[in-house]
C-alpha positions as CSV (number, residue, x, y, z in Angstrom):
1,M,-39.0,60.8,-46.1
2,G,-36.5,62.8,-48.0
3,F,-33.5,61.5,-46.1
4,N,-32.0,58.7,-44.2
5,I,-30.3,58.5,-40.4
6,L,-27.9,56.3,-39.6
7,R,-27.1,56.3,-36.1
8,A,-25.7,57.7,-32.7
9,A,-22.8,59.1,-34.1
10,R,-20.8,61.6,-31.4
11,A,-21.4,64.4,-29.1
12,I,-19.7,67.7,-27.8
13,V,-19.7,68.6,-24.0
14,R,-17.9,70.9,-22.0
15,V,-15.7,70.7,-19.5
16,S,-13.1,72.7,-17.4
17,D,-9.9,71.1,-17.3
18,L,-9.4,68.9,-19.8
19,D,-6.4,67.5,-18.3
20,A,-8.7,65.8,-15.6
21,A,-10.9,64.8,-18.1
22,R,-8.2,63.5,-20.2
23,N,-7.4,61.6,-17.3
24,F,-10.3,59.7,-16.9
25,Y,-11.5,59.5,-20.4
26,V,-8.3,57.6,-21.8
27,D,-6.4,56.4,-18.4
28,G,-9.7,55.5,-16.8
29,L,-11.8,54.4,-19.8
30,G,-9.9,53.1,-22.5
31,F,-10.6,56.4,-24.5
32,I,-8.3,56.4,-27.7
33,E,-7.0,60.1,-28.1
34,T,-7.2,61.4,-31.4
35,E,-5.7,64.4,-31.3
36,A,-6.0,67.4,-29.0
37,N,-5.0,71.4,-29.2
38,D,-6.2,73.8,-26.1
39,E,-9.8,73.8,-26.4
40,C,-10.9,70.2,-27.7
41,I,-10.0,66.6,-27.2
42,Y,-11.1,64.7,-30.0
43,L,-12.4,60.7,-28.6
44,R,-12.9,57.3,-30.4
45,G,-13.2,53.8,-29.5
46,L,-11.0,51.2,-30.2
47,E,-13.1,50.0,-33.2
48,E,-14.5,53.1,-34.8
49,H,-12.8,54.2,-37.7
50,S,-14.1,57.7,-37.6
51,H,-12.1,60.4,-36.2
52,H,-13.8,61.0,-32.9
53,S,-17.2,60.3,-31.7
54,Y,-17.1,62.1,-28.2
55,V,-15.5,65.8,-27.9
56,L,-13.9,67.5,-24.7
57,K,-14.5,70.8,-25.5
58,K,-13.2,73.8,-22.3
59,A,-15.0,76.3,-20.8
60,A,-16.2,78.0,-17.5
61,R,-18.9,76.2,-17.1
62,P,-21.1,72.2,-17.7
63,G,-22.7,72.2,-20.8
64,V,-23.6,70.2,-24.1
65,E,-23.3,71.7,-27.4
66,V,-24.6,68.9,-29.5
67,I,-26.0,64.9,-30.3
68,S,-25.5,64.2,-33.9
69,Y,-26.3,61.6,-35.9
70,R,-25.2,60.3,-39.1
71,V,-26.7,60.3,-42.0
72,A,-26.1,58.2,-45.9
73,H,-25.6,60.5,-48.3
74,E,-24.6,64.0,-48.5
75,S,-28.3,64.8,-49.8
76,D,-30.1,64.0,-46.8
77,L,-28.8,67.0,-45.2
78,E,-30.7,69.1,-47.6
79,G,-34.1,66.7,-46.9
80,L,-33.8,67.2,-43.3
81,A,-33.2,71.5,-44.1
82,A,-36.4,71.2,-45.6
83,F,-37.9,69.5,-43.0
84,F,-37.3,70.9,-40.1
85,E,-38.0,74.6,-41.9
86,E,-41.6,73.2,-43.4
87,R,-41.9,73.0,-39.0
88,G,-40.4,76.3,-38.1
89,L,-38.1,74.4,-36.2
90,A,-34.4,76.3,-36.0
91,T,-31.6,75.4,-38.1
92,K,-28.2,76.7,-38.9
93,W,-25.8,75.5,-41.7
94,L,-22.3,74.4,-40.6
95,E,-19.8,74.1,-44.1
96,A,-17.1,71.8,-44.6
97,G,-14.0,73.0,-42.3
98,S,-15.7,75.0,-39.8
99,Q,-15.9,72.0,-37.8
100,H,-12.4,69.9,-37.2
101,A,-12.6,66.6,-39.2
102,V,-16.2,66.4,-39.7
103,G,-17.7,67.5,-43.1
104,R,-20.8,69.7,-44.0
105,A,-23.7,69.7,-41.6
106,L,-26.6,70.7,-40.4
107,R,-27.1,71.4,-37.1
108,V,-31.1,71.6,-35.8
109,Q,-33.7,72.1,-32.7
110,D,-36.0,69.1,-32.3
111,V,-39.4,70.0,-31.0
112,S,-38.2,69.2,-27.2
113,G,-35.4,71.9,-28.0
114,I,-32.7,69.3,-28.4
115,P,-30.2,70.8,-30.1
116,V,-29.3,68.3,-32.8
117,E,-27.0,67.5,-36.1
118,F,-26.6,65.8,-38.9
119,F,-23.4,64.9,-41.0
120,F,-22.7,63.0,-43.8
121,Q,-18.7,63.1,-43.6
122,M,-15.6,62.7,-40.5
123,E,-12.4,62.1,-41.9
124,T,-11.2,58.8,-40.8
125,V,-8.5,56.8,-38.8
126,E,-6.8,53.9,-38.2
127,R,-8.8,51.0,-36.7
128,K,-7.5,50.0,-32.9
129,L,-9.9,47.0,-32.8
130,Q,-7.0,43.9,-33.2
131,R,-4.4,46.0,-30.8
132,Y,-4.7,44.8,-28.2
133,D,-1.8,46.0,-26.5
134,L,-3.2,49.4,-26.5
135,Y,-6.6,48.1,-24.5
136,K,-7.0,49.7,-21.0
137,G,-9.4,51.0,-18.7
138,S,-12.6,49.7,-20.4
139,R,-11.3,48.4,-23.2
140,M,-14.1,51.5,-24.7
141,Q,-15.4,49.9,-27.9
142,R,-17.8,52.0,-29.6
143,I,-20.5,55.1,-28.9
144,D,-23.4,53.8,-28.6
145,H,-26.6,56.4,-27.7
146,F,-27.8,59.4,-26.2
147,N,-30.6,59.1,-23.1
148,C,-31.9,62.8,-22.8
149,M,-35.2,64.2,-20.1
150,V,-37.8,66.0,-21.9
151,P,-40.9,67.4,-20.4
152,D,-43.3,65.8,-22.6
153,V,-41.8,62.1,-23.6
154,E,-44.8,61.8,-25.4
155,K,-44.6,64.2,-28.0
156,A,-41.0,63.1,-28.8
157,H,-41.6,59.6,-29.3
158,D,-44.3,60.9,-31.5
159,F,-41.8,63.6,-33.4
160,Y,-39.2,61.0,-33.9
161,I,-41.0,57.7,-34.9
162,K,-43.8,59.4,-37.0
163,E,-41.4,62.4,-38.6
164,L,-37.2,61.2,-38.9
165,G,-38.3,57.3,-39.3
166,F,-36.8,55.7,-35.7
167,R,-38.8,52.6,-34.8
168,C,-39.7,52.6,-31.3
169,S,-37.9,48.6,-29.3
170,E,-39.0,49.5,-25.9
171,Y,-41.3,51.3,-23.6
172,T,-43.0,52.8,-20.6
173,E,-46.7,53.7,-20.2
174,T,-48.6,54.8,-17.7
175,E,-52.0,53.5,-16.5
176,D,-53.9,56.1,-18.0
177,E,-51.9,55.6,-21.5
178,R,-49.5,58.1,-21.3
179,I,-45.6,57.4,-22.8
180,W,-44.0,58.3,-19.8
181,A,-40.3,56.7,-21.6
182,A,-38.9,55.9,-24.7
183,W,-36.2,53.5,-26.5
184,L,-36.1,54.7,-29.8
185,H,-33.9,53.4,-32.5
186,R,-32.0,54.0,-36.0
187,K,-29.3,50.8,-36.5
188,P,-30.8,47.3,-35.3
189,T,-30.5,47.9,-31.8
190,V,-32.1,48.7,-28.6
191,H,-31.4,52.6,-29.5
192,D,-29.7,55.4,-30.7
193,V,-32.2,57.5,-28.4
194,A,-33.6,57.6,-25.4
195,F,-36.4,59.9,-23.8
196,M,-37.1,59.8,-20.3
197,N,-39.3,62.3,-18.3
198,G,-38.2,65.1,-16.1
199,K,-36.7,68.4,-16.4
200,G,-35.4,69.7,-19.4
201,P,-34.3,69.9,-22.5
202,R,-30.6,67.8,-21.0
203,L,-28.6,65.1,-21.3
204,H,-28.5,62.6,-19.0
205,H,-26.2,60.2,-20.3
206,V,-24.0,59.3,-23.6
207,G,-23.9,55.3,-23.8
208,F,-21.0,53.5,-25.0
209,W,-20.6,50.1,-26.1
210,L,-18.2,47.5,-24.1
211,S,-17.6,44.5,-25.6
212,D,-19.0,42.0,-22.2
213,P,-19.8,42.1,-18.6
214,M,-16.5,42.1,-17.7
215,S,-14.9,44.6,-19.0
216,V,-18.1,46.7,-17.4
217,I,-16.1,44.4,-14.2
218,H,-12.8,45.0,-14.4
219,T,-13.6,49.1,-15.7
220,C,-14.6,49.3,-11.3
221,D,-11.5,47.5,-10.6
222,V,-9.2,50.5,-13.0
223,L,-11.7,52.9,-11.6
224,A,-10.8,52.1,-7.9
225,S,-7.0,51.9,-7.8
226,L,-6.9,55.9,-10.0
227,G,-8.7,56.9,-7.4
228,Y,-12.2,57.0,-8.9
229,A,-14.2,55.5,-6.5
230,S,-16.5,58.1,-6.3
231,N,-17.9,58.6,-9.9
232,I,-19.0,55.4,-9.8
233,E,-22.5,56.9,-9.9
234,R,-24.6,53.4,-10.3
235,G,-24.2,49.9,-11.5
236,P,-22.8,48.0,-12.3
237,G,-26.0,45.7,-12.6
238,R,-29.3,44.9,-15.3
239,H,-31.7,46.7,-16.5
240,G,-35.3,45.2,-17.4
241,L,-35.5,47.8,-19.8
242,S,-32.8,46.4,-23.0
243,N,-31.5,43.7,-20.8
244,A,-28.0,46.0,-20.7
245,F,-25.4,45.2,-17.9
246,F,-24.8,48.3,-17.0
247,L,-22.3,51.1,-15.0
248,Y,-23.0,54.7,-14.9
249,L,-20.2,57.2,-14.1
250,R,-19.8,61.4,-13.4
251,D,-16.5,62.6,-15.2
252,P,-14.6,64.8,-13.4
253,D,-16.8,67.8,-13.9
254,G,-20.8,65.3,-13.5
255,N,-21.1,64.9,-17.4
256,R,-22.4,61.3,-17.2
257,V,-21.6,58.3,-19.2
258,E,-23.1,54.7,-19.7
259,L,-21.0,52.0,-19.7
260,Y,-23.0,49.3,-22.1
261,T,-23.6,45.6,-23.4
262,G,-25.4,42.9,-23.8
263,D,-28.5,44.5,-25.4
264,Y,-30.0,42.8,-28.2
265,F,-31.0,42.8,-32.4
266,T,-34.3,44.7,-33.5
267,G,-34.1,45.1,-36.9
268,D,-36.2,42.2,-38.2
269,P,-39.5,44.0,-39.9
270,D,-42.8,42.5,-37.4
271,F,-40.3,43.3,-34.2
272,Q,-43.2,45.0,-31.8
273,P,-42.1,47.3,-29.1
274,I,-42.0,45.7,-25.4
275,R,-44.4,47.7,-23.7
276,W,-43.6,48.1,-19.3
277,D,-45.8,48.9,-16.6
278,L,-44.3,51.8,-15.2
279,D,-44.9,50.6,-11.2
280,D,-43.0,47.5,-12.4
281,P,-39.3,47.4,-10.9
282,R,-37.6,45.3,-12.8
283,R,-37.5,47.9,-16.1
284,A,-34.7,50.1,-14.6
285,T,-32.9,47.6,-12.5
286,F,-34.0,43.6,-13.3
287,W,-31.4,43.0,-10.4
288,G,-28.9,45.2,-8.6
289,H,-29.0,48.2,-6.6
290,E,-31.5,50.6,-6.6
291,P,-30.2,53.6,-8.1
292,P,-29.7,56.7,-6.1
293,D,-31.8,60.0,-6.4
294,C,-29.2,61.6,-8.2
295,W,-29.5,59.8,-11.3
296,F,-33.3,60.0,-11.3
297,Y,-32.8,63.8,-11.5
298,E,-29.4,65.4,-12.0
299,A,-28.7,65.8,-15.8
300,T,-26.7,68.2,-17.9
301,P,-28.2,71.7,-19.2
302,F,-27.5,72.1,-23.8
303,I,-26.1,74.9,-24.9
304,E,-28.6,77.3,-27.3
305,L,-28.5,76.1,-31.2
306,N,-27.6,79.4,-32.7
307,N,-25.4,80.9,-29.6
308,S,-23.1,78.0,-28.7
309,E,-20.6,80.4,-26.5
310,Q,-23.8,81.1,-24.1
311,E,-23.2,80.0,-20.6
312,V,-25.5,77.7,-19.1
313,A,-27.5,79.9,-15.7
314,M,-25.9,78.1,-13.3
315,S,-25.8,79.4,-10.2
316,E,-22.0,79.7,-8.0
317,A,-23.3,77.2,-4.9
318,A,-24.6,74.7,-8.0
319,L,-21.3,75.2,-9.5
320,E,-19.3,74.4,-6.2
321,Q,-21.3,71.2,-6.2
322,R,-20.3,70.2,-9.2
323,K,-18.6,67.2,-8.2
324,P,-20.5,64.8,-8.7
325,N,-24.1,66.9,-8.1
326,F,-23.7,69.9,-10.3
327,V,-27.0,70.8,-11.7
328,T,-30.3,69.8,-11.1
C-alpha cells in the first residue's frame, strides 16, 4: 500500500445563511472562527492547530461538498491517485492555492459514491487549548469522525479495510452474517468513519470531540438559553457501540453534528473488533431516550465530485421543511 492516511481532518458543508450558522456554531457550540468571507466561515476546535476542520459554505440548498482525510506525506497523494485510477474511480486534483489554507489535494469518489478528499498540508494557526478565557458553549475541542449512510455497508467496509488500510473497531452483524454497520479507524480511537445502512450515499453527521461529559450537558444548557432547544435531536446519552457519551444536534439548515466523548484506545496490534447483534438495543442506546425516527432516516446529500456547483435535487416542499426535516 503506497500511502498512509492519518485521520479524519475536515468537512465542507453548505448552509443558506452564514450569520445564522455563525450564531449556532460559534456562540452556541464554541468553535473558534479562524477566518470568514462572504462565501465561507472556517472553524476549528480549541485544541486544533490546523487552520480549520469545518467549513460552512454559503449556498441556496444544503449539501456536503466533501469529507477530508489528512495523509502523512505529500507522496501519499500520488499513491492514492494511482490506486483510485487503477480501479476506475473518479479523481480530481485541486492544486495548491485553489482552496483557502489547504495545499495540493486529491478528491476522489469511493466505492459508495462518496466524494472524499486527501491532503497533506494545511496552514497552521495558534492553538487555543489553554486560552480558557475563550472557552464558551461546548468548549469544542477537535474533529473526530464522519458517519455516512450507504446502501451496502459490507462493500464499504471491505473497501476501506482491505484497500485503504483502515481497521475495524466495532460492527453490527445480521443473523445471516452480513455487516449492517461498521466503525473504522486510522487514528487509534474507535473511528474516523462509520458506515450505516440506509439510502445514500449521504452524510449522517460529523462528530466532534469534547473533553468530558459535563461539556455535553453544559451544551444543552447553553443552547436552550440561546433559543436552540429544538435543535437538540437526540441525547444526551451513552452508546453501547463506541461507549461514547453523545449529543446530536441539527444546525439551522438541518446539518447534523454529534458532540462526542468517552471512547477508547484501539491502537494495540492485537485489538479485535467488537461484534454487536442487530437486535441488541444496547448497541445504539446503552442508556438514554430512544432516538426519534428522523435520526434513522434523515441525512445530508453529497454534491457530485466533478460538479461542486451542482445544486442538490430537492423539492420545494422539502426545502421549506428543512428545519429540521430537510431531507429524508
